[in-house]
C-alpha positions as CSV (number, residue, x, y, z in Angstrom):
1,M,197.3,-163.7,91.2
2,T,195.2,-163.5,94.3
3,I,193.5,-160.4,95.5
4,S,191.1,-160.1,98.4
5,D,187.4,-159.2,97.7
6,D,187.8,-155.8,99.4
7,V,189.8,-154.5,96.4
8,A,189.0,-150.8,96.0
9,Y,186.5,-150.1,93.2
10,S,184.0,-147.2,92.9
11,P,181.1,-147.8,90.6
12,A,180.7,-145.1,88.1
13,P,178.8,-144.4,84.8
14,L,179.9,-146.8,82.1
15,D,181.7,-145.5,79.0
16,R,179.0,-145.1,76.4
17,S,181.4,-145.9,73.6
18,A,182.9,-149.1,75.2
19,L,182.2,-152.4,73.6
20,I,179.5,-154.3,75.5
21,Y,178.7,-157.9,74.8
22,V,175.2,-158.9,75.7
23,A,175.1,-162.7,75.9
24,G,171.6,-163.8,75.0
25,H,170.6,-160.6,73.3
26,R,167.7,-162.1,71.5
27,G,166.0,-163.6,74.6
28,L,163.4,-161.9,76.9
29,V,166.0,-160.3,79.2
30,G,168.8,-159.8,76.7
31,S,166.7,-158.0,74.1
32,A,165.3,-155.7,76.8
33,I,168.8,-154.9,78.0
34,W,169.9,-154.2,74.5
35,R,166.9,-151.8,73.9
36,N,167.7,-150.0,77.2
37,L,171.4,-149.7,76.5
38,E,170.7,-148.2,73.1
39,A,168.1,-145.8,74.6
40,E,170.8,-144.8,77.2
41,G,173.3,-143.8,74.5
42,F,175.5,-146.9,74.3
43,T,176.9,-147.0,70.7
44,N,179.0,-150.1,70.6
45,L,176.9,-153.2,71.4
46,I,177.7,-156.7,70.2
47,G,175.5,-159.8,70.3
48,R,175.4,-163.2,68.6
49,S,172.5,-165.6,68.2
50,S,172.9,-169.2,69.3
51,A,173.2,-170.2,65.6
52,E,176.1,-167.8,65.2
53,L,177.8,-168.6,68.5
54,D,177.0,-171.7,70.6
55,L,177.9,-170.7,74.1
56,K,178.2,-174.3,75.1
57,D,181.2,-174.6,72.7
58,R,184.1,-173.6,74.9
59,D,186.6,-173.2,72.0
60,A,184.1,-171.0,70.0
61,V,183.4,-168.8,73.0
62,F,187.1,-168.2,73.7
63,A,187.8,-167.5,70.0
64,F,184.9,-164.9,70.1
65,F,186.4,-163.1,73.1
66,R,189.9,-163.1,71.7
67,E,188.7,-161.5,68.5
68,H,186.4,-158.9,70.0
69,K,187.8,-158.2,73.5
70,P,184.6,-156.6,75.0
71,D,185.0,-154.1,77.8
72,Y,181.8,-155.1,79.6
73,V,179.7,-158.3,79.6
74,I,176.1,-158.9,80.5
75,L,175.5,-162.6,80.9
76,A,171.8,-163.0,80.1
77,A,172.0,-166.2,78.1
78,A,170.4,-169.3,79.6
79,K,168.3,-172.3,78.9
80,V,165.0,-171.4,80.6
81,G,161.5,-172.9,80.9
82,G,158.5,-173.4,83.1
83,I,157.6,-176.1,85.6
84,L,156.9,-178.7,82.9
85,A,160.1,-178.1,81.0
86,N,162.3,-178.0,84.1
87,S,160.8,-181.1,85.7
88,T,161.0,-183.1,82.4
89,Y,164.5,-182.1,81.3
90,P,166.6,-181.5,84.5
91,V,169.8,-182.8,82.9
92,D,169.5,-180.3,80.0
93,F,168.8,-177.4,82.4
94,L,171.8,-178.2,84.6
95,S,174.4,-179.1,82.0
96,E,173.6,-176.5,79.4
97,N,173.5,-173.6,81.9
98,L,176.7,-174.7,83.6
99,R,178.5,-174.8,80.3
100,I,177.2,-171.4,79.2
101,Q,178.2,-169.7,82.4
102,V,181.6,-171.3,82.8
103,N,182.6,-170.7,79.2
104,V,181.5,-167.0,79.2
105,M,183.0,-166.2,82.6
106,D,186.3,-168.0,81.9
107,A,186.7,-166.3,78.5
108,S,185.8,-163.0,80.1
109,L,188.5,-163.5,82.7
110,E,191.1,-164.4,80.0
111,A,190.0,-161.3,78.0
112,D,190.4,-159.1,81.2
113,V,186.8,-157.9,81.0
114,E,186.4,-155.0,83.4
115,R,182.8,-155.4,84.5
116,L,180.5,-158.4,84.2
117,L,176.9,-158.8,85.3
118,F,175.6,-162.3,85.8
119,L,171.8,-162.8,85.8
120,G,170.3,-165.6,87.8
121,S,166.8,-166.3,89.0
122,S,164.8,-166.2,92.3
123,C,164.5,-170.0,92.2
124,I,168.0,-170.1,93.7
125,Y,166.4,-169.6,97.1
126,P,165.1,-172.4,99.4
127,K,161.5,-173.5,98.8
128,F,160.4,-172.5,102.2
129,A,162.6,-169.4,102.7
130,A,161.2,-166.8,105.0
131,Q,159.2,-164.2,103.1
132,P,160.2,-161.7,101.7
133,I,163.4,-163.6,100.7
134,R,166.6,-161.9,101.7
135,E,169.8,-162.4,99.8
136,D,171.4,-164.1,102.8
137,S,168.9,-167.0,102.7
138,L,170.9,-168.5,99.8
139,L,172.0,-172.1,100.6
140,T,170.0,-172.2,103.9
141,G,167.4,-174.9,102.9
142,H,166.1,-177.3,100.3
143,L,165.2,-176.1,96.8
144,E,161.9,-176.5,95.0
145,E,162.1,-180.0,93.4
146,T,160.6,-179.0,90.1
147,N,163.4,-176.7,89.1
148,D,166.3,-177.6,91.4
149,A,168.6,-178.5,88.5
150,Y,168.3,-175.0,87.0
151,A,168.6,-173.4,90.4
152,I,171.9,-175.3,91.1
153,A,173.3,-174.0,87.9
154,K,172.4,-170.4,88.7
155,I,173.8,-170.8,92.3
156,S,177.1,-172.0,90.7
157,G,177.1,-168.8,88.6
158,I,176.9,-166.7,91.7
159,L,179.7,-168.6,93.4
160,Q,181.8,-168.2,90.3
161,I,181.3,-164.5,90.4
162,Q,182.4,-164.5,94.1
163,A,185.4,-166.7,93.3
164,V,186.6,-164.4,90.6
165,R,186.2,-161.4,92.9
166,R,188.3,-163.2,95.6
167,Q,191.0,-164.6,93.4
168,Y,191.3,-161.8,90.8
169,G,189.8,-158.8,92.3
170,K,187.4,-158.2,89.4
171,P,184.4,-156.0,90.3
172,W,181.9,-158.5,88.8
173,I,178.4,-158.7,90.2
174,S,175.2,-160.9,90.2
175,A,171.6,-159.9,90.0
176,M,168.7,-162.3,90.8
177,P,165.4,-161.2,89.1
178,T,162.0,-162.3,90.2
179,N,159.5,-163.7,87.7
180,L,159.9,-161.6,84.5
181,Y,157.5,-160.9,81.7
182,G,157.1,-158.6,78.7
183,P,157.9,-158.2,75.0
184,G,159.9,-161.1,73.6
185,D,158.7,-163.7,76.1
186,N,158.3,-167.4,75.3
187,F,154.7,-168.2,74.7
188,S,155.2,-171.9,73.9
189,P,152.7,-174.2,75.6
190,K,155.4,-176.6,76.6
191,G,158.3,-174.2,77.4
192,S,156.8,-171.0,78.8
193,H,156.7,-169.6,82.3
194,V,153.4,-169.1,84.1
195,L,152.5,-165.6,83.0
196,P,153.0,-166.0,79.2
197,A,151.3,-169.4,79.4
198,L,148.3,-167.8,81.1
199,I,148.2,-165.0,78.5
200,R,148.2,-167.5,75.6
201,R,145.6,-169.8,77.3
202,Y,143.1,-167.0,78.0
203,D,143.7,-165.3,74.6
204,E,143.1,-168.6,72.7
205,A,140.0,-169.2,74.7
206,V,138.7,-165.9,73.5
207,S,139.7,-166.6,69.9
208,N,138.1,-170.0,70.0
209,G,134.9,-168.9,71.7
210,E,135.6,-171.2,74.7
211,S,133.8,-170.5,78.0
212,V,136.1,-172.4,80.4
213,V,139.8,-172.1,81.0
214,T,141.6,-174.7,83.1
215,N,144.8,-173.8,85.0
216,W,147.3,-175.9,86.8
217,G,147.3,-176.2,90.6
218,T,145.1,-174.5,93.2
219,G,145.7,-170.9,92.2
220,T,146.9,-170.1,95.8
221,P,150.7,-169.7,95.3
222,R,151.9,-166.2,95.4
223,R,154.2,-164.8,92.8
224,E,156.0,-161.5,92.2
225,F,156.2,-160.2,88.6
226,L,158.6,-157.7,87.1
227,H,158.3,-156.2,83.6
228,V,161.5,-157.0,81.7
229,D,162.0,-153.3,80.8
230,D,162.2,-152.5,84.5
231,M,164.7,-155.4,84.8
232,A,166.9,-153.9,82.0
233,A,166.9,-150.5,83.7
234,A,167.9,-152.2,87.0
235,C,170.8,-154.0,85.3
236,L,172.4,-150.8,84.1
237,H,171.7,-149.1,87.4
238,L,173.5,-151.9,89.3
239,L,176.5,-151.8,86.9
240,E,176.9,-148.1,87.5
241,N,176.0,-148.0,91.2
242,Y,176.7,-151.3,92.9
243,D,179.8,-153.3,93.8
244,G,179.7,-156.3,96.1
245,P,180.1,-160.1,96.3
246,E,176.5,-160.7,97.3
247,Q,173.8,-161.2,94.6
248,V,171.2,-158.4,94.4
249,N,167.5,-159.3,94.3
250,V,165.6,-157.4,91.6
251,G,161.8,-157.2,91.9
252,T,158.9,-155.0,92.8
253,G,158.6,-155.9,96.5
254,S,154.9,-157.0,96.1
255,D,153.2,-160.2,95.0
256,V,149.8,-161.6,93.9
257,T,148.3,-165.1,93.8
258,I,148.2,-167.1,90.6
259,K,144.4,-166.8,90.8
260,E,144.6,-163.0,91.1
261,I,147.0,-162.7,88.1
262,S,144.7,-165.0,86.1
263,E,141.8,-162.6,86.8
264,V,143.8,-159.6,85.6
265,I,144.9,-161.5,82.4
266,A,141.4,-162.6,81.7
267,K,140.3,-158.9,82.0
268,V,143.1,-157.6,79.8
269,V,142.4,-160.2,77.0
270,G,138.6,-159.9,77.3
271,F,137.8,-163.4,78.6
272,E,134.4,-163.5,80.3
273,G,134.1,-167.2,81.0
274,V,134.9,-169.5,84.0
275,T,138.3,-170.4,85.3
276,E,138.7,-173.9,86.7
277,W,141.7,-175.3,88.6
278,D,143.3,-178.8,88.0
279,T,144.4,-179.5,91.6
280,D,146.1,-182.7,90.5
281,K,148.8,-180.6,88.9
282,P,151.7,-179.2,91.0
283,D,151.6,-175.7,92.5
284,G,155.4,-175.3,92.8
285,T,156.8,-173.0,95.5
286,P,154.0,-171.6,97.7
287,Q,155.4,-168.1,97.7
288,K,158.4,-166.3,96.1
289,L,158.6,-162.6,97.2
290,L,162.0,-161.0,97.1
291,D,163.3,-158.6,99.7
292,V,164.5,-155.7,97.5
293,S,165.9,-153.6,100.3
294,K,169.5,-153.9,98.9
295,L,168.3,-152.8,95.5
296,A,166.4,-149.8,97.0
297,G,169.5,-149.0,99.0
298,A,171.4,-148.8,95.7
299,G,168.9,-146.2,94.5
300,W,166.5,-148.1,92.2
301,T,162.8,-149.1,92.4
302,S,160.5,-150.6,89.7
303,K,158.3,-148.2,87.7
304,I,155.9,-150.3,85.5
305,G,152.6,-151.3,87.1
306,L,151.3,-154.9,86.6
307,E,148.2,-154.2,84.6
308,D,150.0,-151.6,82.4
309,G,152.8,-154.1,81.9
310,L,150.3,-156.9,81.0
311,R,148.5,-154.7,78.5
312,S,151.7,-153.9,76.7
313,T,152.7,-157.6,76.7
314,V,149.4,-158.7,75.3
315,D,149.7,-156.1,72.6
316,W,153.1,-157.4,71.7
317,Y,151.8,-161.0,71.7
318,H,149.0,-160.1,69.3
319,E,151.5,-158.2,67.0
320,H,153.8,-161.2,66.9
321,I,151.3,-164.1,67.2
322,D,152.3,-165.5,63.8
323,S,156.0,-165.6,64.5
324,I,156.3,-166.5,68.3
325,R,157.7,-169.8,69.4
326,Q,155.1,-172.5,69.1
């Protein structure tokens, strides 16, 4: 069956009693989405840990969908990591994410899932894209080399969403979040993104009585940070209010330098020492600020301020310091 992408569909409130499968429900994004859905009155959520269901196992994924037949799917499952992890294990980031996405989307198609939201990353955009980055800058330039494998996997996910819309007329959509942080983040020294890595580094310096913290790069790159609870709220809003083939940027519309965010984190954790910069280490993309006009046009803007969000994240980190990933 082939149906053009202009098939009639009017976004509307989701059925609060419908079965929603949140793929990756224990991760940073997935757990926030789960919390938000529960708070919004959804009563029939389903999730599986990676130990219970390996999304790279195609047969297992199809069996799961045939058994449960979810009405809606939010695809938040992914292999993620920071600059070090991405640049060290590009094969893993490409292969694992491609398999996860293809398996879940193909199984969703067979199960006739009504509405699916695919979550990507702002790293899909060219390294030197004009700022702020518009959705239509996708595939217009070279990617950042340190995470190009992960970016290609996520770009493939967007194209699969668009292909499903064209061929089958499904009102599936994609959302591309900026840098996320918040409760449930990965604070591992080798696998974390920049913000949780900085929180851990400064907090450990305070605990160990150290007077100097050394960060990677020059501190000049600019980054946009969105609290994961804001991201979760945006996901539901898009599912209920947006339908289109183009991915939607999800962010705050403002950014800070790595040096500036380091100063805020040092203040929040109580570090009063000196910050030094190891300029032999890579900076990554010089700036990544998303144009969030499309999201604003759909009626949503972020609510959680950066310092407030950081304080709640540090509080969560302290509460879970004995159990977080090492």
